C-alpha positions in Angstrom: -62.3 -92.1 -35.8 -61.3 -88.6 -36.7 -60.7 -86.3 -34.1 -61.5 -82.9 -34.2 -59.8 -79.5 -32.8 -62.2 -76.9 -31.8 -60.1 -73.2 -32.2 -61.3 -70.1 -30.8 -61.9 -67.5 -33.0 -59.7 -64.6 -33.8 -61.6 -62.0 -31.6 -61.9 -64.3 -28.6 -58.0 -65.1 -28.8 -57.4 -61.3 -28.8 -59.8 -60.3 -26.2 -58.7 -62.8 -24.0 -55.0 -62.0 -24.2 -55.9 -58.3 -23.6 -57.7 -59.6 -20.9 -54.6 -61.3 -19.0 -52.4 -58.5 -19.9 -54.8 -56.1 -18.3 -55.0 -58.2 -15.4 -51.3 -58.7 -15.2 -51.0 -54.9 -15.4 -53.3 -53.9 -12.3 -51.8 -56.5 -9.8 -47.7 -55.0 -10.0 -49.6 -51.8 -8.9 -47.7 -50.8 -5.7 -45.0 -53.4 -5.9 -41.3 -52.8 -7.5 -41.1 -53.6 -11.0 -38.6 -56.8 -11.6 -35.4 -56.8 -13.2 -36.3 -57.5 -16.5 -39.4 -55.1 -16.5 -38.9 -51.5 -18.5 -40.8 -47.9 -18.3 -41.5 -46.1 -22.2 -39.4 -44.1 -20.9 -36.4 -46.7 -21.6 -37.2 -47.2 -25.1 -37.6 -43.5 -26.0 -34.0 -43.4 -24.5 -32.6 -45.7 -27.0 -30.1 -44.0 -29.5 -32.4 -43.8 -32.3 -35.2 -42.1 -30.6 -32.5 -40.0 -29.1 -30.8 -39.3 -32.8 -35.1 -38.3 -33.7 -35.1 -36.4 -30.9 -32.0 -34.4 -30.9 -32.2 -33.3 -34.7 -35.5 -31.4 -34.1 -35.4 -28.2 -32.0 -36.8 -28.6 -28.7 -40.1 -26.5 -28.8 -41.3 -28.0 -31.8 -40.5 -32.0 -31.5 -43.8 -32.6 -33.0 -42.7 -30.7 -36.2 -41.9 -31.9 -39.4 -39.5 -30.4 -41.7 -40.3 -30.0 -45.0 -36.6 -31.1 -45.5 -33.6 -32.5 -44.0 -30.5 -32.7 -44.9 -27.7 -35.8 -43.5 -24.2 -35.5 -43.8 -22.4 -38.6 -44.2 -20.0 -38.7 -41.7 -19.9 -39.9 -37.9 -20.4 -37.9 -35.3 -18.1 -38.0 -31.6 -19.2 -39.9 -29.2 -17.2 -37.7 -26.6 -20.7 -35.6 -26.6 -22.3 -35.3 -24.0 -26.8 -36.2 -24.3 -28.1 -33.1 -23.9 -25.2 -31.0 -26.6 -25.4 -30.3 -29.7 -23.7 -33.2 -32.2 -19.9 -32.6 -33.5 -18.8 -33.8 -36.3 -15.1 -34.1 -37.3 -14.3 -33.6 -41.3 -10.7 -34.2 -43.0 -9.5 -30.6 -44.7 -9.9 -30.9 -48.8 -11.6 -34.6 -48.4 -14.9 -35.0 -50.0 -18.5 -35.4 -47.8 -21.8 -36.5 -49.2 -24.7 -34.7 -48.2 -27.9 -36.0 -48.9 -30.8 -33.7 -49.6 -34.3 -35.3 -48.7 -37.6 -34.1 -50.0 -39.4 -34.3 -46.0 -42.5 -33.3 -46.9 -45.9 -34.7 -45.6 -48.7 -35.5 -48.6 -50.2 -32.1 -50.0 -47.6 -29.9 -48.1 -45.8 -27.2 -49.9 -47.3 -27.9 -53.2 -46.2 -24.8 -55.0 -42.5 -26.5 -55.0 -44.1 -29.3 -56.6 -42.3 -29.8 -60.5 -40.3 -26.6 -59.3 -36.4 -26.5 -58.4 -35.2 -24.6 -55.2 -32.1 -23.0 -53.9 -29.5 -24.3 -51.8 -26.7 -22.1 -50.1 -23.9 -23.8 -48.4 -22.1 -21.7 -45.9 -19.1 -22.9 -43.5 -19.6 -20.4 -40.9 -17.8 -19.9 -36.9 -20.3 -21.3 -34.2 -18.2 -19.1 -31.2 -20.4 -15.7 -31.3 -17.5 -14.4 -30.4 -16.0 -15.3 -33.5 -18.8 -14.2 -35.8 -18.2 -10.7 -34.9 -15.1 -10.9 -36.3 -16.0 -13.0 -39.3 -14.8 -10.4 -42.1 -11.8 -9.9 -40.6 -10.7 -13.6 -39.7 -12.0 -14.3 -43.1 -10.1 -11.6 -45.0 -7.4 -12.6 -42.9 -7.4 -16.0 -43.9 -7.6 -14.7 -47.9 -4.3 -12.8 -48.1 -2.9 -15.6 -46.3 -4.0 -18.8 -48.4 -4.6 -16.8 -52.0 -5.9 -18.4 -54.4 -7.8 -20.6 -52.5 -11.1 -21.2 -50.9 -12.7 -22.6 -47.7 -15.5 -24.4 -49.3 -15.7 -26.1 -52.3 -18.2 -28.5 -54.4 -16.7 -31.6 -55.8 -18.7 -31.4 -58.7 -18.1 -35.0 -60.4 -19.0 -36.8 -57.3 -22.9 -35.0 -56.6 -26.2 -36.1 -57.8 -29.0 -34.2 -59.0 -27.3 -30.6 -58.6 -28.3 -28.0 -61.2 -26.4 -24.8 -62.0 -23.3 -24.8 -58.8 -22.0 -21.5 -58.1 -18.9 -20.3 -56.4 -18.8 -16.4 -55.7 -15.1 -15.8 -56.0 -15.1 -13.1 -53.2 -17.2 -15.6 -51.0 -14.9 -17.9 -50.0 -16.9 -19.7 -47.4 -20.5 -20.3 -49.5 -21.1 -22.1 -52.5 -25.1 -22.7 -54.4 -27.1 -24.8 -56.7 -30.3 -25.6 -57.6 -32.0 -28.8 -57.1 -35.9 -30.8 -57.6 -36.9 -31.8 -54.3 -38.4 -35.0 -56.3 -35.8 -36.3 -57.6 -32.5 -37.8 -55.9 -29.8 -35.0 -55.1 -26.3 -35.5 -52.8 -23.9 -32.8 -52.9 -20.4 -33.9 -52.1 -18.7 -30.6 -50.4 -14.5 -29.7 -49.2 -13.9 -27.7 -46.5 -10.4 -26.7 -47.0 -9.5 -24.6 -44.0 -8.6 -26.1 -40.4 -10.2 -25.3 -37.0 -6.8 -24.4 -35.3 -6.1 -21.6 -38.5 -8.6 -19.3 -36.1 -6.8 -20.4 -33.0 -5.1 -17.3 -31.1 -1.8 -19.7 -31.2 0.3 -19.3 -27.4 2.3 -22.5 -26.7 1.1 -25.2 -29.8 -1.1 -27.8 -28.9 -4.6 -25.4 -29.1 -7.7 -26.5 -29.3 -9.1 -26.0 -32.9 -12.6 -23.9 -33.2 -15.5 -25.4 -34.2 -17.4 -24.6 -37.4 -20.8 -24.4 -38.6 -22.1 -26.1 -41.6 -25.5 -24.5 -42.5 -28.0 -24.9 -45.9 -30.4 -22.1 -46.5 -33.2 -23.4 -49.2 -35.3 -20.9 -51.1 -38.0 -21.0 -53.6 -39.2 -19.3 -56.4 -41.5 -16.2 -56.2 -43.6 -14.8 -58.6 -40.9 -12.9 -60.1 -38.7 -16.5 -60.8 -35.9 -15.1 -58.2 -35.1 -17.5 -54.8 -36.4 -15.0 -52.4 -38.9 -17.0 -50.5 -37.2 -19.0 -47.6 -38.1 -22.9 -46.9 -35.7 -23.9 -44.8 -32.5 -24.0 -42.7 -30.4 -26.1 -40.8 -26.6 -26.5 -39.8 -24.3 -28.9 -37.4 -21.1 -28.3 -35.8 -18.1 -29.7 -37.1 -14.1 -29.5 -36.5 -11.4 -29.7 -39.6 -8.2 -31.4 -39.1 -5.4 -31.8 -41.3 -5.2 -34.6 -43.9 -6.5 -38.0 -41.6 -6.3 -35.8 -38.5 -10.4 -36.0 -38.2 -9.8 -39.9 -37.7 -7.1 -39.8 -35.4 -9.5 -37.6 -33.4 -12.6 -39.8 -33.7 -10.6 -42.9 -32.4 -9.2 -40.8 -29.7 -12.5 -40.2 -28.2 -13.8 -43.3 -29.2 -10.7 -45.2 -27.1 -11.7 -42.7 -24.0 -15.0 -43.6 -23.7 -14.3 -47.3 -23.5 -12.1 -46.2 -20.6 -14.8 -44.9 -18.8 -17.4 -46.5 -16.2 -20.7 -47.4 -17.4 -22.4 -45.0 -15.0 -20.1 -42.0 -17.1 -21.1 -43.6 -20.5 -24.7 -43.2 -19.7 -23.8 -39.2 -19.8 -23.1 -39.4 -23.0 -24.6 -40.2 -26.6 -23.6 -43.2 -29.1 -21.7 -41.9 -31.9 -24.1 -42.5 -34.9 -23.2 -42.6 -38.4 -24.2 -39.9 -40.2 -25.3 -36.2 -38.7 -28.8 -35.0 -39.2 -28.4 -30.9 -39.6 -31.1 -29.4 -37.1 -32.9 -26.6 -37.7 -31.9 -23.1 -37.0 -32.6 -19.4 -38.4 -31.1 -18.6 -41.5 -28.2 -16.9 -42.2 -27.5 -13.7 -42.6 -30.9 -12.7 -40.7 -32.2 -10.2 -43.3 -34.5 -10.7 -46.2 -32.9 -11.6 -49.3 -33.6 -8.5 -52.1 -33.2 -9.4 -56.2 -31.9 -12.1 -57.3 -28.3 -11.9 -57.1 -25.6 -14.2 -55.5 -25.7 -14.9 -52.0 -25.5 -12.2 -49.6 -22.2 -10.9 -49.2 -20.2 -9.9 -45.9 -21.4 -6.1 -45.9 -25.1 -7.4 -45.4 -24.7 -9.7 -42.3 -24.5 -8.2 -38.9 -21.3 -9.4 -38.6 -19.5 -6.8 -40.7 -17.1 -4.3 -39.8 -16.8 -2.2 -42.9 -18.0 1.4 -42.8 -22.0 1.7 -44.4 -24.1 4.0 -44.4 -23.7 7.8 -42.8 -19.2 7.0 -42.7 -19.7 7.1 -39.1 -16.5 8.0 -37.8 -14.1 5.1 -35.8 -13.8 5.5 -32.2 -9.4 5.7 -32.4 -7.8 5.7 -36.0 -4.1 5.2 -36.3 -1.7 5.5 -38.9 1.5 2.8 -39.2 4.0 1.7 -41.5 5.5 -1.5 -42.3 9.2 -1.0 -41.8 11.7 -3.0 -44.1 15.1 -3.3 -44.5 14.8 -0.5 -47.5 12.5 1.7 -44.9 15.4 1.2 -42.4 18.2 2.4 -45.4 15.9 5.5 -46.4 15.4 6.5 -42.7 19.6 6.1 -42.2 20.2 8.6 -45.4 17.6 10.9 -43.8 19.1 11.3 -40.4 22.4 11.7 -42.1 21.3 14.1 -44.0 19.3 15.6 -41.7 22.5 16.0 -39.2 25.0 17.3 -42.4 22.7 20.0 -43.8 19.9 20.5 -41.5 17.5 18.9 -43.8 15.9 15.6 -45.5 15.8 14.6 -49.0 12.6 14.9 -49.2 11.6 11.1 -49.1 8.4 9.6 -47.9 7.1 6.7 -46.6 3.5 4.9 -47.2 1.5 5.1 -44.1 -1.9 2.8 -43.7 -5.1 3.8 -41.6 -6.4 1.3 -38.7 -9.6 2.3 -37.3 -10.6 1.1 -34.4 -14.3 0.7 -33.1 -13.0 -1.4 -29.8 -10.3 -0.3 -28.4 -8.6 -3.8 -27.3 -6.0 -5.5 -28.2 -7.5 -8.3 -29.8 -9.0 -5.5 -32.5 -5.9 -4.3 -32.9 -4.2 -8.1 -33.7 -6.9 -8.7 -36.2 -6.2 -5.2 -37.8 -2.6 -5.9 -38.0 -3.1 -9.3 -39.8 -5.2 -7.4 -42.2 -2.2 -5.1 -43.1 0.0 -8.2 -43.2 -2.0 -10.5 -45.3 -1.7 -13.3 -42.6 -3.8 -14.7 -39.7 -4.8 -13.5 -36.8 -3.5 -16.4 -35.2 -0.5 -15.7 -36.3 0.4 -12.7 -34.0 1.9 -13.9 -30.9 2.1 -10.7 -29.0 2.3 -6.7 -30.0 4.4 -4.9 -28.1 4.9 -1.2 -27.6 9.1 0.2 -27.5 9.1 2.2 -24.7 11.6 4.0 -23.0 15.1 3.0 -23.8 14.1 0.6 -26.1 12.0 -1.9 -24.1 9.1 -3.5 -25.0 6.2 -2.9 -23.5 3.4 -6.0 -24.2 0.1 -3.9 -25.6 -3.0 -3.7 -23.3 -6.7 -2.7 -23.8 -6.2 0.4 -21.4 -2.9 1.2 -23.2 -4.8 1.1 -26.5 -7.2 3.4 -25.3 -5.1 5.9 -24.1 -3.4 6.1 -27.4 -3.5 9.4 -29.6 -5.9 10.3 -32.0 -3.7 9.4 -35.6 -0.9 8.3 -33.7 1.9 7.0 -36.2 3.9 3.9 -35.8 6.4 1.9 -37.3 6.0 -1.7 -37.9 8.5 -4.1 -37.0 8.2 -7.9 -36.8 10.0 -10.0 -34.8 10.0 -14.2 -35.4 8.1 -15.8 -32.5 9.2 -18.9 -30.5 6.4 -21.3 -32.9 7.7 -21.2 -36.6 4.5 -19.8 -38.1 3.8 -17.1 -35.7 5.4 -13.7 -35.1 5.6 -10.8 -32.6 4.7 -7.4 -34.0 6.5 -4.4 -32.2 5.2 -0.8 -32.5 7.7 2.1 -32.5 
């Protein structure tokens, strides 16, 4: 005798399940959730959702960006939930940035089958350093002749076309690429974060940088001036192997925290997603020339059109052994003959706008071809040869076109100096 088992139709099973789920959900209203229950907010708090949420601007959470750039380096675990991610890089090491076409079907059809241009920059994260970026980078250039801040590792990169590095813009590289094809560019950052720190007692924190990518499409004249997308991420750069040690230190610190404290921090992600930002600099690109230089950004301190007079001009001459000997000879000749031998010394003009000790430090650093962080203190030689620490108020009381001899004295640390104005 054959037995036949009647199975309910699929629709009946689904309907029955929905009814049971709905009844059970109603029965829980007004009661506390059990230990195994969860809410949608708990689901959204999972790391995978946090990463996606943090990669979008707060006021455009549902916006789909045309491109996505992914830096293949892990983020620090010591970053609080609502703060921007921070990624540690080793000086000179090649890191991959994947250039992904994130367009929806039918979006931006004008770039189909065409190339786009991306400009990479390493810029300062702190607003204070952004205002003096030109001086900071020029000081780095003079202290590291022949070196670049940012380079492309061309042999390792895939899909990039016509890569260029302008010799006058050490922190900028650019190239063309096809969004329809796999594109990965490997970058190398050669400056370290502590090179731009005002050193005092050693062990100072390095300043954060930003890796920024601005992408453009061609206009009717074949010039890449039509802005499409900009994104950036925050980084710190350490001496070789230093980034690995810092990542390990942060991880060990987080492991020592209580579970409650850990909830305030975001986990470390294996890659870093660059988040949308404003173009850099915030001006319209003109002509098909290389990337805009410092003079076209708001951070430039060069004298532009109009030749606006600086607030204060002083003249300085670097004291050398030859200069000391000439001064001594002049004094002796003047004492004997009542006249000097007519020797002259070359002075350099320093133009000050902010009238602060920080600004004077930066300008003198340029003159000595060193980084500002290598100047520990600046003194003015006072009565009886005493050394008076330079302050903002003292600079504001300098006479217009005052002349000074600059003497240097090795500071307590090996790589910094004291400057004396005589």
